[in-house]
C-alpha positions as CSV (number, residue, x, y, z in Angstrom):
1,M,0.0,0.0,0.0
2,D,1.2,3.5,-0.8
3,E,0.7,6.5,1.4
4,G,-2.0,7.9,-0.9
5,S,-4.3,4.9,-0.2
6,L,-4.3,5.6,3.5
7,G,-5.7,9.1,3.0
8,G,-2.4,10.7,4.1
9,G,-3.7,11.3,7.6
10,V,-1.8,10.9,10.8
11,L,-2.7,8.1,13.1
12,K,-2.7,9.0,16.8
13,S,-2.9,6.6,19.7
14,F,-3.1,7.0,23.4
15,N,-2.0,4.7,26.2
16,Y,-3.5,4.7,29.6
17,R,-2.3,2.9,32.7
18,L,-5.0,1.4,34.9
19,Y,-4.6,0.8,38.6
20,P,-7.6,-1.4,39.6
21,T,-8.4,-2.0,43.2
22,K,-8.1,-5.5,44.7
23,R,-11.9,-6.0,44.2
24,Q,-11.7,-4.8,40.5
25,Q,-8.7,-7.1,40.0
26,R,-10.7,-10.1,41.4
27,L,-13.8,-9.2,39.2
28,L,-11.6,-8.8,36.1
29,S,-9.9,-12.2,36.8
30,E,-13.3,-13.9,37.2
31,L,-14.6,-12.3,34.0
32,L,-11.4,-13.5,32.1
33,E,-11.9,-17.0,33.5
34,E,-15.5,-17.1,32.3
35,L,-14.5,-15.8,28.9
36,R,-11.7,-18.4,28.7
37,W,-14.2,-21.2,29.6
38,L,-16.7,-20.0,27.1
39,W,-14.2,-19.8,24.3
40,N,-12.8,-23.2,25.0
41,T,-16.3,-24.8,25.3
42,L,-17.4,-23.4,22.0
43,L,-14.1,-24.2,20.3
44,A,-14.4,-27.8,21.6
45,A,-17.9,-28.1,20.2
46,R,-16.7,-26.9,16.7
47,K,-13.8,-29.3,16.7
48,Q,-15.9,-32.2,17.8
49,A,-18.5,-31.5,15.1
50,W,-15.8,-31.4,12.5
51,E,-13.9,-34.5,13.6
52,E,-17.1,-36.6,14.0
53,R,-19.3,-35.4,11.1
54,Q,-17.1,-33.0,9.0
55,E,-19.7,-30.4,9.9
56,T,-19.1,-26.8,10.7
57,I,-20.9,-24.9,13.4
58,D,-21.4,-21.2,12.6
59,Y,-21.6,-18.2,14.9
60,Y,-25.4,-18.0,14.9
61,V,-25.9,-21.6,16.0
62,Q,-23.5,-21.1,18.9
63,K,-25.0,-17.7,19.7
64,A,-28.4,-19.4,20.2
65,E,-26.8,-21.8,22.7
66,L,-25.5,-18.9,24.9
67,P,-28.5,-18.6,27.2
68,A,-28.3,-22.3,28.1
69,L,-24.6,-22.2,28.6
70,K,-25.0,-19.1,30.9
71,A,-27.6,-20.9,32.9
72,D,-25.4,-24.0,33.3
73,L,-22.5,-21.8,34.4
74,R,-24.6,-20.0,37.0
75,A,-26.0,-23.3,38.3
76,Q,-22.4,-24.5,38.9
77,D,-21.7,-21.5,41.2
């Protein structure tokens, strides 16, 4: 890409340092763990569907499953 295709504008970025409290750190850690669990669960379902049936599972199918997964996760707590 040449400079002309980017519009010739200047890109600007800002960096901010966050200092969360202990409670915020704990909540962020819990959220990260839940997201990690969700990603791995959905990825495992896609891999299993492909390995067993050579079938793909798209975003919308898994999106429809989210309420049930959330209920299961909350039931475990």
